[in-house]
N, C-alpha and C positions, 0 to 999 in steps of 0.2 A: 668270428668273422664268417660271413656267408661265402659260398663258393664263388659267386660273382665278384665279391670284393677281393678274394684271394687271387682270382684269375686276372682281375684288373691290376692288382699290385704286382703280379708276376710278368705283365706285359705280353700275355698270350694273345696271338692273333691267328687268323686262318692260315695254317701252314701248307695248305694245298695250292697256294698261289694267290688266293683272293685277298688275304691280309685284313679281313674285317675283324675288329676288336672283339674277342670271344666273350667278354663279360656281358656285352649287350644282350646276346641271345639268352643268357642264363637268367636275365631279369624278367623274362616273359613266361607264359604258360603254354604248354603243349602236351600232346598225348603220346608222341613218338620221338625218340632220339635216334638219329641215324649216324653211324660212323662210316664215313665215306672212304673206302679203301679201293675204289674202282680203278683209279690210275690208268687212264686210257691214252696218255701221250706215248707215241711210239718210242721205244728204246729206254724208257724210264722205269725204274724198279724200286723207287723210294718207299712207296706205301707198303708194298709186299715185304720189304726188309724191316720196316717198322713193326709190322704185325708178327713177323717171325721172331724178332728180338723182344718186343714189348707188348705182346698180346694181353698179358695180365694187366698191364698199366693202361692199355687202351680200354679194356672192358671196365676197369675201375673208373676211368674217366666217363664212360657211358653211364654207369650206374650213378655216379655223382651228379651228372647233368640231368638224369631222369629225376632224381630226388629234388634237384633245384627247380625244375620246371613243372613238376607234378606229372611226369609221363609214366604210363603203365607199361609201355613197350620200348625195348631197345633192340636195335638191329645193327649188326656189323656186315656191311656190304663189301664183298670181295669177289674178284673174278675166279671162276672155277679152275682156270688153268694154273693159278698160283697155289699148287697143292700144299706146299709147306706152310704158307701163310694161312690157308684154309684150316689145316689141321691144328695149328697153333691157336687160331681164333676159336675153333670149336672146343678145344680143351679148356681155354680160358672162360668160356661161356657156361661150362658145366655147373649146374646148381645155381644159376643166376637167372634173372628175368630177361637176359639178353640172348638173342639168337643170331646165327649166321645165315645170311641169304647169299646164294651164289649168283653171279652175273655172267653173261656171255662175254666173249672177247671181241667187243665192237667199240667203235668210237662215235660219239663221246659219252660213254657210259657214266662218267663222273659228273656230267652236267646236273646241277641240282634239280632242274625241272624234269629232266629225263629220269633221274634216280628216284625222286619222290613218286613219280607216276609208276615206275617199275615196281617199287616196293609196296606202295599203298593204294595204287589206282587213282590217286587224287591228282587234279590238275591245278597248279598254282595260278592264281589270277594274273592276267597280263601286267607286267611291270611289278609283280608282287614278289614275295619271299616265301620260303617254306613255312614260316610261322603262320602265314595266312591260312594254311590248311592243317595247322596243328602239328607241324614237324620242326624239329631242330636238326640241322645237318651240319656236321663238322668233320673235317679231315681226321683220319686216324692219328696223325702226329699231333694235331691240335688237342685231341682228347687225352693223349698221353701227357701232353704238357699241362692240361687241366689237372690231372691226377697229381703231377709233380707240384703244381702250384698249391694244391690242397695240403701238401706236406711241407710247404714253406719255401719251395724252390722258385726260381725265376727262369725265364727263357734266355739262355746264353749260348745255346748250341743249335745246329741245324743239320738235319740229315738230307743228303742229296745224292743223285746218281751222276757219275761222269761217264759219258758214252760217246759212241761215234768213232771218229778217227783217232783213237788212243790205243796204246799198247795193251792195256788191261782194263776193260770196263769194270767199274767198281762203284759201290755205294758206301758213302762215308758219313760220319758225324763229325762236324768241325765247329770251332768257335765262330760265332757270328762275326762278320767283318773280315774273315779270312780271304785273302786275295785269290782270284781264280787260278793264278799261276801255281800256287801251292797245291791246289786240288788236282790240277793236271799232272803234277809231279807224282802224286799218289797213284795216279792211273798209269804210271810208267812213261808219261810224256806223250806228245802228239806223234802221229805217223805221217803227217803232211807238214810242209814248210809254210804254206800260205793258207791259214785257217781262219774261219769265222766261228763264233760261239753262239748257239741258240740257248738263251737262258730261260729255263722253264719249259723247253720242248720245242719241237718243230712246228706244231700246229698253232699254239697260242702264245708261244714265248716271244721274247724280244731278241734281236740280233746285236751282238757286240763284237768288237775286235780288240778290246782293251783287256790285257792280262791282269791288270790291277783292279778289275771290277770286283767289289766285295760280295761275299755271300750274305744274303738278307734273310729275314724271317720267312719270306715267301719263296725263296729259291728252292725249287723242287729238283732241279737237275740242270746239267749242261751237256748239250750235244755238240760235238766238234765236227765240222764238215770242211772239206777243202773249199776255198773261195770260188772255184770254178764249178762247183756242184750246181746242178740245175735249180735246186731249191734255194740255195744261197743267192744265185743270180736273180731269181725271181724276187726274193725278199729285198734285194738291193736295188731293184728297179725304182727310179724316182717317182714320187706320187703323180707328178704332172704327166709322165709317160704312161703310168697305169691308167689314168683317166682317159688319155688320148687313145690308147689302144682299145679300151672298152667302148668308147664312143664310135670308133670306126669299124670294129670287128664283131661286136655282139650281135648274134643272129636270132636272139630271143628263143633259144631252144628249150628253156625252162629247166634244164638239168640241175642248175644251181638251186632252184626252188624245190624240185622234186626230191632232192637228197637232204634238204635242210632239216635238221632234227627238230627244230621248233615248229616248222610248218607241218611236219609229220605228227606232232603232238596236237595239232589243231589251231595253232596260233597264226595270227595274220602277219606272217613274215614271207615276203616274196622277193628274193634278191634279183630275179630277172627284171622285175618292175623298177627296182632301184637302178639297175644298169640301163634300162630304157630311159630313165630320167637324165642320164648323162647327155643325151641328145637334145634335151629341152632346158637349156640353161637360161633362157630369157624369161620364161613364165612357167609356173606350175612346179617349181622346184620343191616347195613344201609338201605338195601332195605326193610326189614320188618318194621323197625322203621318208614319209610315214611308213612305208612298207619295210623299213629297216628298224623301226623303233624297238621291236622286241627281239632283234637279232642277238645271239649269245657270243658272236665272234669266234666260233669254233674253228673256222677256216676250211671246213669241208668243201664249201662252194668253190673256193679259189684253188685249193690244192688237190682236190679229188674229182669233183663233179664236172667242172667246166671242160668241155672237149677242146676248146680253143686256148686254154691256159690264160684266161683273162683274170680280172681281179675283182670279183663281186664282193668278197668279204671286205676288202679295202674301201669299196664304194659304200658299203653299208656303214663302215666305221666313220667315213666322212659325213654321211647322212645323219648319223646319230649325234655327231659333234654339232652339226648345224641345228638339229632339233633342240639340243641342250642350250645352245646359245640363245634361242628364242623362247625358252621356258616351256617347251612342249610337254604336255601330259597326255598319256594315252587314254582315250575315252571310247575306244572301239569295243567290240563284243569279246567276251571271254569264251574260250573253247569249252565245248560240252563233251566231246569225245575225240580220241586220237584218229588220225587218218587210217582208213581200213587197210592200206598197204604198208603201214609203218614197219611191221615185223620183217617184211621182205626187202625193205630198203635200208636196213641197218648196214653199216660199213664195217666188215671184219678188219681187225688190225693188220692181218697179213696182207689183205688186199690194199689197204692204205699204205703200208710200207713199200709194197711193190710199186704203187703209183708214185710214191715219193722218191723211189730209187735208193732206198736205204736198207734193203733186205740184207745186204752184205755186212751191215753193222749190227745185225740182230743177234747179240750174244748175251748170255747171263751177265749180270753185274752184281754179284753177291756183296753183302755188307762185309766190310773189313774193319777190324779194330785198328785205329790209326791215332796214336797218342802224339799228335803234332801240335805244338804251340807256335803260331806264327810270330815273326819278329814284330809285326805291325798289324793292327786291325783297324778297319774304317767302319765305324758304326753310323749308318745313315739315320737321321732323325725322323725320316718318314719312310717306314717300312710297312705301312699299314694304311687302311682307308681312314679318311678324316684329316685332322690337322697334324702338322709336324710337331714332334715333341720339342721341348725347350731344354737346352743344356743346363745342367746343374753344376758343372765342373768348368775349370779354366786351365789353360796351358800350364804345365808344371805340377799339377795335382797328382798325387799318388792314388791309385785306385786298386781295389781288390776285385777278383772275379765275383760276379753277382751283385756288385754295388750298383745302386740306382744312380745313373749318370744323366738321365733326361726324363722329364715328366711332361704331362699335358695339363692344361688349365682345367680346373674343376668344371664339370658340365660339358666339356668339349669332347667330341668323338676322336679317339686316338689311342695310342698305346705307349706305355713306358719303355724305356731302353735301359738295359743293364750292361755293365762292363763284362766282356766275355773272356778277358784274360787279366792277370795281374800285371800292372805296369804303370807308366807315367803318361799323363795326357800330353800329347805333342801339339795338337791343333784342335781348335774349336771354331766353327762358323755356323751359319744358319742352316747348313745342310748336313753336317757330319761332325763326329768326334773321332779323332785319331788317337789311338793309344799304342805306345811302343813299349816292349818289354825292357 
């Protein structure tokens, strides 16, 4: 069985939040494999913890991926500040064709376009992927999962950080489908009564108030904040109000564009022009929307750059949705070089945390061994890019940990789902499988 086949069988997807089925990348050809351990979301420490604990497995995954795609070079990218992770990665790379490259502590260092340029000097074509410039980029946890798949394992567990307004910030490895409330208990509980939960981080994550939200293959962390925190209130602002505020208050200062990481790489992304388009709703909407086509939704424009605290990222998200609805394909020019001021406009994580008002929550979240088996897990059938998996079990069936419980049709983009605990199937519908011990 090839590595791509093993990885597909194991249900490996992008564990850094993207969820792209990992076997697809392994069927291509490339000259460089990059292990993305940049992890630039404030307060999250999942990738560093994975490297500290599983550096040998990560490097094994890199080497397996290199062999699969024909690459001569392997790189583990990690921030220099994470010294324990750096030392573990360097030790694991000794005597191998894989090396460690240190990154600065800025946001968004983990963006694929930014990372590929930083490590290789190459610029991915607009709307393209790293493979277009000979690179395979995977999260460090994804590569560890590839190594495990090569040995016959499957993806049944997830590592994530619990941070913010909790007693003891911590990084854990839990069965897939574990409810959020269980993870919060492992962190000693919340320190606020009325809380909201940022799943995946403050910048690019989603907001939830549901303690029964299950851990997915793409869950990198949970940041707990009081509901009245400024960032929580901004995120809870209704979309219609966001657009109305932007239409009435944007003074076209361009700060959103000048800090945009894609603009600083030379791409045609100009959030201030998208904001300008909010005032032209009768004609010309398509033209204004196109300035958002290559936006990576990193959130810097909304949560850091805008001096009036408007919502350019959300305006770009709306624009991209409108472009997709009309089948838009980018035909503009490709960048030939980065902006000459790019280096001086990178946003340090400390500056970002100060702007977000979360510096008081900036505490270590070391990995903790937690042998917890939840009473109930909810396995979502779509934890990945592509089509949802289709259940292979029915209510009442007994299942074992690691058993295949949902598959995707042959030829379809998607990922298999395996039982994360031993138990009995309690519920099956077109969105989830619930297993109870």
